[in-house]
FIFIMI-431218 format. One line per 4 residues: their letters; for each residue x, y, z of C-alpha. Coordinates in nm, 2 decimals, padded with zeros to 4 digits. Layout:
N
A = X:Y:Z | ...
***
This chain:
228
MINK = -01.90:10.17:-00.88 | -02.19:10.40:-00.96 | -02.55:10.34:-00.85 | -02.75:10.19:-01.14
TIFD = -03.04:10.41:-01.02 | -02.86:10.71:-01.17 | -02.91:10.56:-01.52 | -03.28:10.50:-01.45
FLTR = -03.32:10.86:-01.32 | -03.14:11.01:-01.63 | -03.35:10.80:-01.87 | -03.67:10.92:-01.70
LKNN = -03.53:11.28:-01.70 | -03.47:11.26:-02.07 | -03.83:11.17:-02.13 | -03.96:11.43:-01.88
NTKD = -03.72:11.72:-01.90 | -03.94:11.98:-01.72 | -03.90:12.17:-01.40 | -04.23:12.02:-01.26
WFDE = -04.10:11.67:-01.31 | -03.76:11.75:-01.17 | -03.91:11.92:-00.86 | -04.12:11.61:-00.80
NRML = -03.80:11.39:-00.81 | -03.57:11.64:-00.65 | -03.52:11.43:-00.33 | -03.40:11.13:-00.55
YTKL = -03.17:11.36:-00.75 | -03.02:11.50:-00.43 | -02.95:11.15:-00.30 | -02.80:11.03:-00.63
KSEF = -02.59:11.35:-00.66 | -02.45:11.29:-00.31 | -02.36:10.93:-00.40 | -02.19:11.05:-00.71
EQFI = -01.99:11.31:-00.51 | -01.87:11.03:-00.28 | -01.76:10.82:-00.58 | -01.57:11.12:-00.73
EFVI = -01.40:11.18:-00.40 | -01.28:10.82:-00.41 | -01.17:10.86:-00.77 | -00.97:11.17:-00.68
AEIS = -00.79:10.98:-00.41 | -00.71:10.70:-00.66 | -00.58:10.95:-00.92 | -00.37:11.13:-00.66
IFDK = -00.16:10.82:-00.61 | -00.01:10.87:-00.96 | -00.09:11.24:-01.02 | -00.01:11.45:-00.72
DIAQ = -00.16:11.76:-00.87 | -00.51:11.62:-00.83 | -00.47:11.58:-00.45 | -00.58:11.93:-00.38
TSAK = -00.91:11.93:-00.57 | -01.25:11.80:-00.46 | -01.57:11.65:-00.60 | -01.76:11.97:-00.56
ASIY = -01.49:12.15:-00.76 | -01.51:11.88:-01.03 | -01.88:11.80:-01.08 | -02.09:11.99:-01.33
RINR = -02.43:12.14:-01.25 | -02.73:11.95:-01.40 | -02.89:12.28:-01.50 | -02.84:12.38:-01.86
DIRF = -02.74:12.73:-01.97 | -03.03:12.79:-02.21 | -02.97:13.16:-02.27 | -02.82:13.12:-02.62
SADK = -02.96:12.78:-02.70 | -03.25:12.69:-02.93 | -03.31:12.39:-02.70 | -03.48:12.52:-02.39
SPYK = -03.47:12.19:-02.20 | -03.38:12.30:-01.85 | -03.16:12.00:-01.74 | -02.87:11.80:-01.87
TNFG = -02.94:11.43:-01.91 | -02.60:11.32:-01.78 | -02.38:11.34:-01.47 | -02.02:11.46:-01.54
AYIC = -01.71:11.54:-01.34 | -01.39:11.70:-01.47 | -01.11:11.63:-01.22 | -00.81:11.86:-01.26
KGGK = -00.57:12.09:-01.08 | -00.76:12.41:-00.98 | -01.11:12.26:-01.05 | -01.32:12.22:-01.36
KSPF = -01.30:12.59:-01.47 | -00.92:12.59:-01.47 | -00.72:12.58:-01.79 | -00.53:12.26:-01.70
AGYY = -00.56:11.91:-01.85 | -00.75:11.66:-01.64 | -00.97:11.35:-01.62 | -01.34:11.34:-01.71
IHVE = -01.61:11.09:-01.62 | -01.93:11.10:-01.82 | -02.24:10.92:-01.71 | -02.52:10.91:-01.97
PGAC = -02.74:10.61:-02.07 | -02.61:10.48:-02.40 | -02.33:10.74:-02.42 | -02.09:10.67:-02.13
FLAG = -01.72:10.75:-02.17 | -01.39:10.83:-01.99 | -01.19:11.12:-02.13 | -00.92:11.36:-02.05
GIYM = -00.69:11.63:-02.18 | -00.80:11.99:-02.25 | -01.13:12.06:-02.42 | -01.18:12.40:-02.59
PSGE = -00.85:12.56:-02.48 | -00.81:12.93:-02.51 | -00.63:13.07:-02.81 | -00.32:13.13:-02.60
ALKA = -00.33:12.78:-02.44 | -00.39:12.62:-02.78 | -00.08:12.80:-02.93 | 00.13:12.70:-02.63
IREE = 00.03:12.33:-02.67 | 00.11:12.33:-03.04 | 00.45:12.49:-02.97 | 00.52:12.23:-02.71
IHER = 00.43:11.95:-02.95 | 00.64:12.11:-03.22 | 00.94:12.15:-02.99 | 00.92:11.82:-02.81
FDVF = 00.76:11.59:-03.07 | 00.98:11.30:-02.98 | 00.84:11.31:-02.63 | 00.48:11.35:-02.75
KEII = 00.51:11.07:-03.00 | 00.65:10.84:-02.74 | 00.34:10.91:-02.52 | 00.08:10.85:-02.79
LNPA = 00.25:10.55:-02.94 | 00.27:10.37:-02.61 | 00.09:10.04:-02.65 | -00.14:10.10:-02.35
FEKN = -00.23:10.45:-02.49 | -00.30:10.30:-02.83 | -00.51:10.03:-02.68 | -00.73:10.28:-02.49
FDKE = -00.74:10.57:-02.73 | -00.59:10.47:-03.06 | -00.32:10.70:-03.21 | -00.56:10.97:-03.29
LWGE = -00.69:11.24:-03.05 | -01.06:11.32:-03.03 | -01.23:11.62:-03.18 | -01.22:11.85:-03.48
KLKK = -00.91:11.94:-03.68 | -00.81:12.23:-03.90 | -00.81:12.15:-04.27 | -00.48:12.34:-04.32
SPKG = -00.16:12.37:-04.11 | -00.20:12.62:-03.83 | -00.03:12.96:-03.89 | 00.33:12.98:-03.78
FPAD = 00.42:12.61:-03.82 | 00.59:12.44:-04.11 | 00.36:12.23:-04.32 | 00.63:11.96:-04.36
FEGI = 00.67:11.91:-03.99 | 00.66:11.54:-03.90 | 00.38:11.58:-03.65 | 00.18:11.84:-03.84
EYLK = -00.15:11.64:-03.82 | -00.13:11.67:-03.44 | -00.10:12.04:-03.46 | -00.42:12.07:-03.65
YKNY = -00.64:11.97:-03.35 | -00.87:12.23:-03.20 | -00.89:12.03:-02.88 | -00.63:11.81:-02.71
TVLK = -00.85:11.54:-02.57 | -00.86:11.16:-02.57 | -01.17:10.95:-02.51 | -01.27:10.59:-02.45
NEPD = -01.63:10.49:-02.49 | -01.76:10.26:-02.21 | -02.06:10.03:-02.19 | -02.32:10.14:-01.94
HIYW = -02.32:09.81:-01.74 | -01.95:09.84:-01.64 | -02.04:10.16:-01.44 | -02.24:09.97:-01.18
QNEF = -02.00:09.68:-01.15 | -01.72:09.65:-00.89 | -01.45:09.64:-01.15 | -01.54:09.99:-01.28
IDEV = -01.30:10.15:-01.04 | -01.02:09.93:-01.19 | -01.11:10.05:-01.54 | -01.11:10.41:-01.42
RSVF = -00.77:10.37:-01.25 | -00.62:10.20:-01.56 | -00.75:10.44:-01.82 | -00.66:10.75:-01.62
KTMM = -00.32:10.62:-01.53 | -00.25:10.56:-01.90 | -00.37:10.92:-01.97 | -00.15:11.08:-01.71
PFNR = 00.17:11.14:-01.92 | -00.05:11.30:-02.19 | -00.21:11.54:-01.93 | 00.13:11.61:-01.78
FLNR = 00.27:11.70:-02.13 | -00.02:11.94:-02.19 | 00.00:12.10:-01.85 | 00.37:12.17:-01.90
AVEN = 00.27:12.38:-02.20 | -00.01:12.56:-02.01 | 00.21:12.63:-01.71 | 00.46:12.81:-01.93
IDNL = 00.21:13.07:-02.04 | 00.32:13.41:-01.90 | -00.03:13.53:-01.83 | -00.16:13.21:-01.68
NKLF = -00.37:13.39:-01.42 | -00.57:13.55:-01.70 | -00.69:13.21:-01.82 | -00.88:13.14:-01.49
***
């Protein structure tokens, strides 16, 4: 489970998003970050039981910095108001599908897949779905998958069929996605309860075939190294 104090800290940070306030509370942040890292290490070990690709990553390679990149943003708030970790082969900056934990008061969720894939990766995923739609359909129509994520993926879609694919293709709606991600919203309170790890394990295990399908497409890209 996750320390409830993280939620209190993030709520206060949202109302006091300044460097001065953060510096005054840096010791608490450091403590909470360390506890979050320990939790993510535990989650990595749990995922590795059913997804061996995850065994070689670490919490430090998965957790996002709390500092915001404000160079091109109108919002100059210096800090994010969430804790997040993207657990995948090669670390959070790799092109591979993975498992994401988001901690934010009133906006918690578990997610996975590939968010904002490169153009080359996006094309490869669409081709994989087009060529192996029977396999993809079996994954997303699995009762456990539907229970957690519904039949739809998460995120924006093209209005028209992507170039190079027949408009009458049975799964054309799935080729219109710009991201290949799934998401399950979670109530805040479950995060600090003992059964949270059971929920994480269940949701991510259900997600694993979806991630494996996406990663097969990414791994087939000839210039994979250029995506890192």
